[in-house]
N, CA, C and O atoms as a DFTB+ gen file, in Angstrom:
532 C
 N C O
     1  1      26.932      -0.171      -4.095
     2  2      27.234       0.949      -3.238
     3  2      28.896       0.802      -3.018
     4  3      29.496      -0.115      -2.457
     5  1      29.379       1.889      -3.584
     6  2      31.127       1.867      -3.405
     7  2      31.406       2.847      -1.855
     8  3      31.382       4.077      -1.898
     9  1      31.604       2.253      -0.841
    10  2      32.286       3.243       0.111
    11  2      33.192       3.797      -0.447
    12  3      33.327       4.995      -0.695
    13  1      33.836       2.962      -0.660
    14  2      35.550       3.335      -1.053
    15  2      35.209       5.250      -2.233
    16  3      35.709       6.357      -2.031
    17  1      34.576       4.970      -2.924
    18  2      34.224       6.166      -4.217
    19  2      33.607       7.060      -3.036
    20  3      34.103       8.185      -2.971
    21  1      32.624       6.765      -2.098
    22  2      31.767       7.700      -1.554
    23  2      32.880       8.863      -0.724
    24  3      32.836      10.088      -0.604
    25  1      33.942       7.726      -0.202
    26  2      34.937       8.708       1.248
    27  2      35.754       9.458      -0.393
    28  3      35.639      10.682      -0.455
    29  1      36.203       9.054      -1.117
    30  2      36.550      10.377      -1.987
    31  2      35.957      11.280      -2.632
    32  3      36.657      12.110      -3.212
    33  1      34.598      11.367      -2.708
    34  2      33.734      12.457      -2.914
    35  2      33.233      13.108      -2.103
    36  3      32.351      13.899      -2.439
    37  1      33.720      12.963      -0.463
    38  2      32.814      13.944       0.456
    39  2      33.793      15.001       0.804
    40  3      34.870      14.887       0.218
    41  1      33.710      15.719       1.385
    42  2      34.365      16.518       1.641
    43  2      34.032      17.467       3.153
    44  3      32.877      17.532       3.572
    45  1      35.210      18.183       3.894
    46  2      34.899      18.563       5.037
    47  2      34.760      20.071       5.506
    48  3      35.587      20.811       4.973
    49  1      33.982      20.616       6.295
    50  2      34.145      22.026       6.503
    51  2      34.079      21.886       8.085
    52  3      33.285      21.152       8.675
    53  1      35.047      22.714       8.692
    54  2      34.850      22.842       9.912
    55  2      34.705      24.538      10.844
    56  3      35.231      25.593      10.491
    57  1      33.963      24.340      11.884
    58  2      33.869      25.415      12.362
    59  2      33.796      25.299      14.052
    60  3      33.816      24.173      14.550
    61  1      33.718      26.386      14.836
    62  2      33.871      26.522      16.487
    63  2      32.896      25.996      16.905
    64  3      31.806      26.420      16.520
    65  1      32.961      24.917      17.815
    66  2      31.647      24.169      18.301
    67  2      31.162      25.349      19.361
    68  3      31.963      26.174      19.801
    69  1      29.713      25.335      19.731
    70  2      29.240      26.106      20.654
    71  2      29.259      25.353      21.924
    72  3      29.867      24.291      22.056
    73  1      28.680      25.843      22.713
    74  2      28.645      25.519      24.209
    75  2      29.970      26.087      24.953
    76  3      30.937      26.738      24.559
    77  1      29.512      25.456      26.422
    78  2      30.786      26.022      27.283
    79  2      31.910      25.158      27.437
    80  3      31.782      23.935      27.369
    81  1      32.958      25.695      27.632
    82  2      34.227      24.962      27.624
    83  2      35.505      25.806      27.669
    84  3      36.622      25.403      27.344
    85  1      35.175      27.105      28.143
    86  2      36.207      28.065      28.439
    87  2      37.189      28.543      27.762
    88  3      36.592      29.281      26.979
    89  1      38.037      28.612      27.575
    90  2      39.049      29.428      26.772
    91  2      39.527      28.481      25.630
    92  3      40.080      28.979      24.650
    93  1      39.288      26.807      25.740
    94  2      39.821      25.977      24.905
    95  2      38.914      26.127      23.727
    96  3      39.219      25.858      22.565
    97  1      37.449      26.711      24.267
    98  2      36.399      26.402      22.894
    99  2      36.725      27.530      22.032
   100  3      36.599      27.234      20.844
   101  1      37.156      28.897      22.274
   102  2      37.200      30.116      21.372
   103  2      38.500      29.849      20.587
   104  3      38.859      30.688      19.761
   105  1      39.221      28.748      20.791
   106  2      40.418      28.877      19.770
   107  2      40.479      27.768      18.724
   108  3      41.197      27.787      17.724
   109  1      39.583      26.737      19.104
   110  2      39.927      24.940      18.442
   111  2      38.451      25.183      17.536
   112  3      37.407      25.728      17.894
   113  1      38.795      24.593      16.320
   114  2      37.823      24.317      15.495
   115  2      37.193      22.881      15.370
   116  3      37.336      22.182      14.367
   117  1      36.559      22.552      16.366
   118  2      36.789      20.869      16.502
   119  2      34.889      20.547      15.958
   120  3      34.529      19.370      15.994
   121  1      34.105      21.350      15.617
   122  2      32.752      21.118      15.194
   123  2      33.039      20.565      13.527
   124  3      33.924      21.206      12.961
   125  1      32.513      19.672      12.861
   126  2      32.727      19.138      11.779
   127  2      31.705      19.184      11.132
   128  3      30.758      19.102      11.914
   129  1      31.288      19.296       9.831
   130  2      30.575      19.110       8.920
   131  2      30.912      18.599       7.579
   132  3      31.532      19.187       6.692
   133  1      30.166      16.839       7.563
   134  2      30.665      16.329       6.191
   135  2      29.636      16.712       5.248
   136  3      28.436      16.826       5.502
   137  1      30.364      16.951       3.846
   138  2      29.287      17.428       2.952
   139  2      29.733      16.055       1.628
   140  3      30.791      15.575       1.222
   141  1      28.206      15.830       1.311
   142  2      28.493      14.971       0.279
   143  2      27.403      15.065      -0.688
   144  3      26.291      15.119      -0.163
   145  1      27.436      15.104      -2.226
   146  2      26.631      15.404      -3.211
   147  2      25.922      14.118      -3.582
   148  3      26.140      13.357      -4.525
   149  1      25.117      14.065      -2.718
   150  2      24.044      12.614      -2.813
   151  2      23.781      12.800      -4.268
   152  3      24.342      12.030      -5.048
   153  1      23.028      13.690      -4.703
   154  2      22.171      13.577      -5.881
   155  2      22.688      12.958      -7.032
   156  3      22.090      12.210      -7.806
   157  1      24.314      13.492      -7.089
   158  2      25.168      13.293      -8.093
   159  2      26.165      12.387      -8.160
   160  3      26.877      12.161      -9.138
   161  1      26.208      11.762      -6.872
   162  2      26.974      10.738      -6.881
   163  2      26.955       9.470      -7.575
   164  3      25.952       8.849      -7.927
   165  1      28.560       9.044      -7.789
   166  2      28.575       8.080      -8.560
   167  2      28.701       6.979      -8.419
   168  3      28.913       6.153      -9.307
   169  1      28.585       6.782      -7.214
   170  2      28.900       6.014      -6.039
   171  2      27.754       4.648      -6.025
   172  3      27.928       3.440      -5.860
   173  1      26.510       5.496      -6.284
   174  2      25.053       4.781      -6.169
   175  2      24.361       4.396      -7.353
   176  3      24.522       5.021      -8.401
   177  1      23.780       3.641      -7.284
   178  2      22.965       2.970      -8.351
   179  2      21.699       3.849      -8.354
   180  3      21.530       4.518      -7.335
   181  1      20.775       3.958      -9.343
   182  2      19.555       4.538      -9.429
   183  2      18.504       3.972      -7.783
   184  3      18.207       4.665      -6.810
   185  1      18.180       2.482      -8.059
   186  2      17.565       2.096      -7.114
   187  2      18.286       2.421      -5.898
   188  3      17.605       2.932      -5.008
   189  1      19.458       2.242      -5.682
   190  2      20.083       2.693      -3.941
   191  2      19.442       3.708      -3.604
   192  3      18.628       3.727      -2.680
   193  1      19.915       5.226      -4.740
   194  2      19.789       6.295      -4.420
   195  2      17.845       6.183      -4.177
   196  3      17.737       6.514      -2.996
   197  1      16.989       6.013      -4.487
   198  2      15.783       5.978      -4.354
   199  2      15.415       5.252      -2.689
   200  3      14.701       5.758      -1.823
   201  1      16.187       3.888      -2.623
   202  2      15.894       3.417      -1.191
   203  2      16.488       4.452      -0.256
   204  3      15.840       4.706       0.759
   205  1      17.614       5.069      -0.460
   206  2      18.236       5.945       0.550
   207  2      17.747       7.406       1.030
   208  3      17.944       8.077       2.043
   209  1      16.881       7.623      -0.386
   210  2      16.407       9.011       0.134
   211  2      15.436       9.012       1.223
   212  3      15.895       9.803       2.047
   213  1      14.374       8.558       1.641
   214  2      13.576       8.671       2.796
   215  2      14.524       8.225       4.195
   216  3      14.029       8.342       5.316
   217  1      15.591       7.831       4.048
   218  2      16.281       7.854       5.198
   219  2      17.284       8.786       5.553
   220  3      17.587       8.787       6.746
   221  1      18.047       9.814       4.593
   222  2      18.432      10.670       4.273
   223  2      17.847      11.862       4.361
   224  3      18.549      12.828       4.659
   225  1      16.608      12.010       4.147
   226  2      15.720      13.116       3.891
   227  2      15.865      14.337       4.672
   228  3      15.544      15.420       4.181
   229  1      16.395      14.224       6.033
   230  2      16.464      14.983       7.126
   231  2      17.918      15.646       7.298
   232  3      18.316      16.250       8.294
   233  1      18.549      15.429       6.235
   234  2      20.203      15.766       6.302
   235  2      20.601      16.178       4.608
   236  3      21.718      16.506       4.206
   237  1      19.305      16.048       3.759
   238  2      19.823      16.706       2.364
   239  2      19.284      18.057       2.068
   240  3      18.090      18.076       2.363
   241  1      19.713      19.234       1.583
   242  2      19.480      20.068       1.115
   243  2      18.528      19.958      -0.004
   244  3      18.131      18.887      -0.465
   245  1      18.109      21.391      -0.504
   246  2      17.137      21.052      -1.923
   247  2      18.272      20.695      -3.022
   248  3      17.926      19.932      -3.925
   249  1      19.548      21.167      -3.017
   250  2      19.956      20.745      -4.292
   251  2      20.550      19.206      -4.171
   252  3      21.181      18.798      -5.147
   253  1      20.408      18.432      -3.174
   254  2      20.678      17.252      -2.899
   255  2      22.092      17.319      -2.416
   256  3      22.893      16.556      -2.956
   257  1      22.478      18.060      -1.549
   258  2      23.911      17.798      -0.462
   259  2      23.462      17.569       0.702
   260  3      22.512      18.018       1.343
   261  1      24.391      16.691       0.936
   262  2      24.154      15.448       2.315
   263  2      25.035      16.277       3.168
   264  3      26.210      16.410       2.826
   265  1      24.459      17.029       4.576
   266  2      25.402      17.710       5.537
   267  2      24.741      16.769       6.854
   268  3      23.574      16.440       7.068
   269  1      26.022      16.488       7.640
   270  2      26.000      15.758       8.623
   271  2      26.834      16.678       9.504
   272  3      27.970      16.997       9.153
   273  1      26.349      17.067      10.524
   274  2      27.535      17.834      11.933
   275  2      27.912      17.114      13.052
   276  3      27.126      16.287      13.513
   277  1      28.740      17.256      13.441
   278  2      29.088      16.704      14.800
   279  2      29.856      17.440      15.305
   280  3      30.686      18.144      14.729
   281  1      29.604      17.328      16.716
   282  2      30.592      18.832      17.742
   283  2      30.458      17.773      19.012
   284  3      30.785      18.299      20.075
   285  1      30.086      16.533      19.106
   286  2      30.112      15.694      20.567
   287  2      31.579      15.691      21.214
   288  3      31.661      15.987      22.406
   289  1      32.777      15.366      20.478
   290  2      33.920      15.361      21.132
   291  2      34.612      16.846      21.209
   292  3      34.043      17.790      20.663
   293  1      35.794      17.021      21.867
   294  2      36.581      17.816      21.748
   295  2      37.608      17.888      20.376
   296  3      37.874      18.966      19.844
   297  1      37.979      16.980      20.035
   298  2      38.893      16.542      19.272
   299  2      38.252      16.873      17.792
   300  3      37.067      16.543      17.812
   301  1      38.558      17.302      16.779
   302  2      38.220      17.474      15.387
   303  2      38.599      15.971      14.961
   304  3      37.558      15.461      14.545
   305  1      39.357      15.315      14.912
   306  2      39.499      14.000      14.482
   307  2      38.705      13.151      14.768
   308  3      38.408      12.282      13.948
   309  1      38.010      13.208      16.366
   310  2      37.288      12.576      16.439
   311  2      36.065      12.618      16.234
   312  3      35.264      11.684      16.259
   313  1      35.838      14.012      15.965
   314  2      34.387      14.437      15.128
   315  2      34.102      14.109      13.784
   316  3      33.001      13.939      13.262
   317  1      35.422      14.030      13.206
   318  2      35.145      13.533      11.966
   319  2      35.226      11.869      11.762
   320  3      34.678      11.165      10.914
   321  1      35.974      11.572      12.686
   322  2      35.414       9.939      12.633
   323  2      33.909       9.582      13.230
   324  3      33.172       8.747      12.705
   325  1      33.616      10.253      14.261
   326  2      32.216      10.086      14.562
   327  2      31.102      10.477      13.347
   328  3      30.114       9.744      13.307
   329  1      31.182      11.597      12.332
   330  2      30.187      11.582      11.294
   331  2      30.703      10.625      10.373
   332  3      29.873       9.969       9.744
   333  1      31.827      10.436      10.188
   334  2      31.892       9.181       8.790
   335  2      31.281       7.729       9.186
   336  3      30.876       6.878       8.395
   337  1      31.304       7.672      10.249
   338  2      31.107       6.548      10.948
   339  2      29.362       6.340      11.072
   340  3      28.794       5.268      10.862
   341  1      28.677       7.627      11.463
   342  2      27.210       7.651      11.237
   343  2      26.631       7.718       9.914
   344  3      25.509       7.272       9.675
   345  1      27.304       8.217       9.127
   346  2      27.202       8.347       7.636
   347  2      27.294       6.977       7.227
   348  3      26.317       6.688       6.537
   349  1      28.332       5.726       7.432
   350  2      28.317       4.651       7.039
   351  2      27.008       3.674       7.533
   352  3      26.402       2.839       6.863
   353  1      26.786       4.103       9.021
   354  2      25.666       3.379       9.574
   355  2      24.104       3.556       8.594
   356  3      23.220       2.776       8.239
   357  1      24.344       4.862       8.441
   358  2      23.197       5.701       7.572
   359  2      22.849       4.745       6.277
   360  3      21.689       4.578       5.901
   361  1      23.859       4.205       5.710
   362  2      24.297       3.798       4.275
   363  2      23.910       2.365       4.503
   364  3      23.143       1.909       3.655
   365  1      24.235       1.661       5.349
   366  2      24.245       0.422       5.670
   367  2      22.581       0.191       5.524
   368  3      21.859      -0.334       4.676
   369  1      22.383       0.816       6.709
   370  2      20.636       0.215       7.265
   371  2      19.674       0.746       6.591
   372  3      18.500       0.436       6.795
   373  1      20.033       1.589       5.728
   374  2      19.339       2.498       4.548
   375  2      19.085       1.638       3.414
   376  3      17.954       1.461       2.961
   377  1      20.244       1.046       2.905
   378  2      20.117       0.106       1.698
   379  2      19.564      -1.075       1.908
   380  3      19.125      -1.626       0.899
   381  1      19.470      -1.538       2.749
   382  2      18.739      -3.023       2.636
   383  2      17.572      -2.789       2.335
   384  3      17.114      -1.657       2.488
   385  1      16.747      -3.924       1.786
   386  2      15.818      -3.763       1.134
   387  2      14.618      -4.103       2.237
   388  3      14.895      -5.016       3.015
   389  1      13.228      -3.427       2.403
   390  2      12.553      -3.727       3.410
   391  2      11.882      -5.424       3.438
   392  3      11.652      -6.207       2.517
   393  1      11.741      -5.519       4.648
   394  2      11.001      -6.856       4.669
   395  2       9.638      -6.975       4.140
   396  3       8.801      -6.075       4.210
   397  1       9.500      -7.828       3.746
   398  2       7.975      -8.320       3.007
   399  2       7.054      -8.836       4.266
   400  3       7.366      -9.678       5.107
   401  1       6.000      -8.195       4.173
   402  2       4.786      -8.334       5.274
   403  2       4.491      -9.912       5.234
   404  3       4.135     -10.237       4.101
   405  1       4.535     -11.055       6.187
   406  2       3.833     -12.245       6.007
   407  2       2.051     -12.023       6.537
   408  3       1.696     -11.793       7.694
   409  1       1.107     -12.175       5.289
   410  2      -0.011     -12.237       5.477
   411  2      -0.391     -13.410       6.638
   412  3      -0.200     -14.624       6.562
   413  1      -0.973     -12.656       7.698
   414  2      -1.629     -13.318       8.733
   415  2      -2.799     -13.175       9.145
   416  3      -3.159     -12.003       9.263
   417  1      -3.940     -14.404       9.558
   418  2      -5.175     -14.190       9.877
   419  2      -5.779     -13.532      11.446
   420  3      -5.320     -14.106      12.434
   421  1      -6.435     -12.765      11.621
   422  2      -6.598     -12.290      12.965
   423  2      -7.331     -13.510      13.998
   424  3      -8.195     -14.380      13.885
   425  1      -6.532     -13.051      14.917
   426  2      -7.138     -14.659      15.953
   427  2      -8.532     -14.480      16.395
   428  3      -9.277     -13.535      16.135
   429  1      -8.746     -15.410      17.024
   430  2     -10.292     -15.528      17.295
   431  2     -10.422     -14.523      18.480
   432  3     -11.207     -13.610      18.228
   433  1      -9.929     -14.478      19.527
   434  2      -9.807     -13.147      20.432
   435  2      -9.684     -11.748      19.932
   436  3     -10.459     -10.856      20.277
   437  1      -8.650     -11.577      19.079
   438  2      -9.025     -10.353      18.149
   439  2     -10.662      -9.892      17.830
   440  3     -11.460      -9.090      18.317
   441  1     -10.661     -10.681      16.953
   442  2     -12.283     -10.728      16.317
   443  2     -13.472     -10.611      17.126
   444  3     -14.530     -10.114      16.741
   445  1     -13.203     -11.181      18.465
   446  2     -14.602     -11.214      19.740
   447  2     -14.177     -10.037      20.339
   448  3     -15.109      -9.391      20.817
   449  1     -13.176      -9.591      20.458
   450  2     -12.938      -8.147      21.193
   451  2     -13.481      -7.010      19.962
   452  3     -14.416      -6.247      20.204
   453  1     -12.990      -7.010      19.046
   454  2     -13.406      -5.825      18.370
   455  2     -15.254      -6.133      17.871
   456  3     -15.831      -5.148      17.410
   457  1     -15.877      -7.150      17.961
   458  2     -17.220      -7.504      17.440
   459  2     -17.711      -6.828      18.857
   460  3     -18.599      -5.989      18.712
   461  1     -17.265      -7.068      20.225
   462  2     -17.481      -6.600      21.419
   463  2     -17.573      -5.218      21.249
   464  3     -18.680      -4.718      21.446
   465  1     -16.637      -4.488      20.921
   466  2     -16.601      -3.069      21.143
   467  2     -17.357      -2.278      20.099
   468  3     -17.381      -1.048      20.081
   469  1     -18.029      -3.137      19.146
   470  2     -18.587      -2.649      18.290
   471  2     -20.160      -2.809      18.620
   472  3     -21.002      -2.000      18.227
   473  1     -20.408      -3.789      19.280
   474  2     -21.742      -3.883      20.040
   475  2     -21.907      -2.876      21.155
   476  3     -22.963      -2.267      21.329
   477  1     -20.902      -2.730      21.853
   478  2     -21.139      -1.353      22.874
   479  2     -21.300      -0.299      22.475
   480  3     -22.222       0.372      22.938
   481  1     -20.434       0.231      21.446
   482  2     -20.307       1.403      20.746
   483  2     -22.158       1.498      20.079
   484  3     -22.882       2.443      20.393
   485  1     -22.526       0.617      19.377
   486  2     -23.759       0.758      19.277
   487  2     -24.927       0.309      20.332
   488  3     -26.071       0.666      20.053
   489  1     -24.776      -0.233      21.182
   490  2     -25.682       0.169      22.319
   491  2     -25.848       1.497      22.948
   492  3     -26.902       2.037      23.283
   493  1     -24.648       1.933      23.055
   494  2     -24.541       3.348      23.641
   495  2     -25.045       4.441      22.523
   496  3     -25.343       5.538      22.995
   497  1     -25.166       4.300      21.241
   498  2     -25.677       5.218      20.290
   499  2     -27.182       5.081      20.382
   500  3     -27.831       6.093      20.116
   501  1     -27.783       4.061      20.694
   502  2     -28.913       3.485      20.694
   503  2     -29.941       4.119      21.533
   504  3     -31.143       4.322      21.364
   505  1     -28.906       4.437      22.730
   506  2     -29.760       4.855      23.881
   507  2     -29.369       6.295      24.038
   508  3     -29.643       6.954      25.041
   509  1     -28.727       6.742      23.013
   510  2     -28.870       8.243      23.097
   511  2     -29.884       8.956      22.253
   512  3     -29.953      10.185      22.227
   513  1     -30.670       8.162      21.563
   514  2     -32.021       9.023      21.126
   515  2     -33.042       9.416      22.256
   516  3     -32.844       9.190      23.449
   517  1     -34.314      10.118      21.669
   518  2     -35.371      10.127      22.448
   519  2     -35.994       8.906      23.044
   520  3     -35.674       7.846      22.507
   521  1     -36.723       8.861      23.932
   522  2     -37.271       7.563      24.715
   523  2     -38.941       8.160      24.565
   524  3     -39.448       9.262      24.775
   525  1     -39.432       6.967      24.140
   526  2     -40.791       7.109      23.928
   527  2     -41.302       6.561      25.419
   528  3     -41.001       5.492      25.950
   529  1     -42.242       7.708      25.980
   530  2     -42.563       7.038      27.394
   531  2     -44.068       6.671      27.261
   532  3     -44.655       6.124      28.195
């Protein structure tokens, strides 16, 4: 994964932020959208793309474009920095290989607890039937 290449592949669009803000909010385009063509990016290998797809799924469009919106700050520059750092964070955490699970045996207490609950359930079912007098 080449972060510098990704930085060259992204493009930005701005719009007016929603919410209150008085006279300032009507004049400044402080909301930022980060666009990146994830599906056709040359910065990722195919295995990296497969690992990242589930992590980035909620930000992907049907055409494979990634869109991240940020409008938490009043400044466009701070929103751009926030969107870029969020994308970096998603890429770094998503690219890590999943940890392998260590096989463990159930403890004696957990086995006993499971068997006790099964026995209680069986007793409950047995007492529900018709009783012969």
